[in-house]
N, C-alpha and C positions, 0 to 999 in steps of 0.2 A: 504494500500500500504506500501511497505517496505521502510526503510530508507537506503540510500547508504553511506557507509563510504568513505571518501576521505582522501588523505594524510594529510590534515590539520584538519580533524574532520568529523562531520556528516552534510550532507545537507538535505534539505527537501525531503519528500516522492516523489518518481518518479513512473511513469507508469512501470509495470513489463515487458511489451512487447515492444521490440524495432524494430522488423522487420528485422534487419540484424543480423544474428546469428554469434557470435564470441566467441569461447571457451577461447581464450587467454585473452580477455577483462574481461570475467566473473571471470577467475582465478585471475587476477590482482585485481579486486574489492574485492573478497573474502579475499585475502591476506592483504588488507588494513583495514579489520575490526579491531576495537580496541581490540577485544578479540582473535585475531588470534593466539596469543601465547599459547592459550589453545588447539589449534588444533593439532592432531597427524596424521590426515588423511584427504585428500581431494579426493573425487571421482567425476568423470565427465562422464555423459552420453551424447553422441553426436548422435542424430538420423538423418539419411539421407534418401533421396528419393531413394528407390530401384527400379529396373527395372521390377519387377513383384509384383502383388498384393498377398495377402495371399492365394487367390484361384488359383494362377498361371497365371492369365492373364497378358499380357505385358502392362506396364504402361509407358507413356511418361512424366508424372509429376503429381503434385497434388497441391491443395490449402487447407490451414488450417484456420479454424475459431476458435476463442478463446472466452470463457466466462470470461471476465476480473474479475468480482466479485468473481466467484468461484476460479479462479487462485490465487487471492490475499488472500482469506481465507485459501486455502490449504498451501500456502507458509508461512503465519503467523503461522499456527498451527505447521508446520514442524520446524520452527525456535524456537519454544517453547519446543521441545522435549529434554529430558535429554542428555547432552553432545554435543548438536549441537551448533556450533558457528555461522554458516550462511548457508543459502540456497538461490541460485540465479537461475533464468531461463531466457532464451532468446528464443523466438519462432518466426519463420518467418511466421507471420500471414498476412492473407488478400493479398497475392500476389501469382502469379503462380510460382511454383518451377519445376525444371526439374530433371531428374535422376542424382543423385550424389550431389545435393544441400543439405546443412544442413537445417534441419527442426527445430530441437530443441536441445539446449544445457542446461543441468541441472547440477549444481555444488552443492555439499554438503560438508561442512567442519565440522569436529567435533573431539571429543577427542579420541575415540577408534573405531576400525573397526566394532564391533558389532552394535554400535549406528549409525555410518555413513552408513553402508551398508543397514540397516533396513530402515532408513529414505530415502535414495535414492530410494530404491525399492518401498516403499509405496507412496512416492511423485510422482514418475514417473507413477505408476499405476493409482493414483488418477487423475493426469493431463490427461492421455490418455483416461480414462473412463468417466470423468465428466466435463472436461474443454475444450478439443479440439474435433473438428469434422473435417473430411477431405473429400474432393472430389477428387477422383482419375481420371486422364485422361487416357483413355485406347487407345492402338493402335489397329486399326481395323484388324481383321483377314484377311489373304490373301486367 
């Protein structure tokens, strides 16, 4: 599990999933990192529940399940990449979400865009393919 910088220093490891997704809070946490002065870029992915599935069916919502151990390992690896200052994620796990709700916010801070963009893309893809699984709730056809 990651350590979370606070304005007064570092506190003990915390669970990576909070359940209430908030991009502003993650940005604040990243900006409090003791090495944030090394960052030249911060990228944020904000995934939301869309009204249609990938196959075009109408969706009323979804539920996301998370493999916490895999998530922790992926985040720790991402934080070790060259030029990366911090990587944070918040996932609305284990609760029913409706269209328009935030599902996941992923924030990556680092030195230059090449490093930050690559880590955001790779981390996002790893989370989506190996950490999360979702159950979509479909609207019955009329």
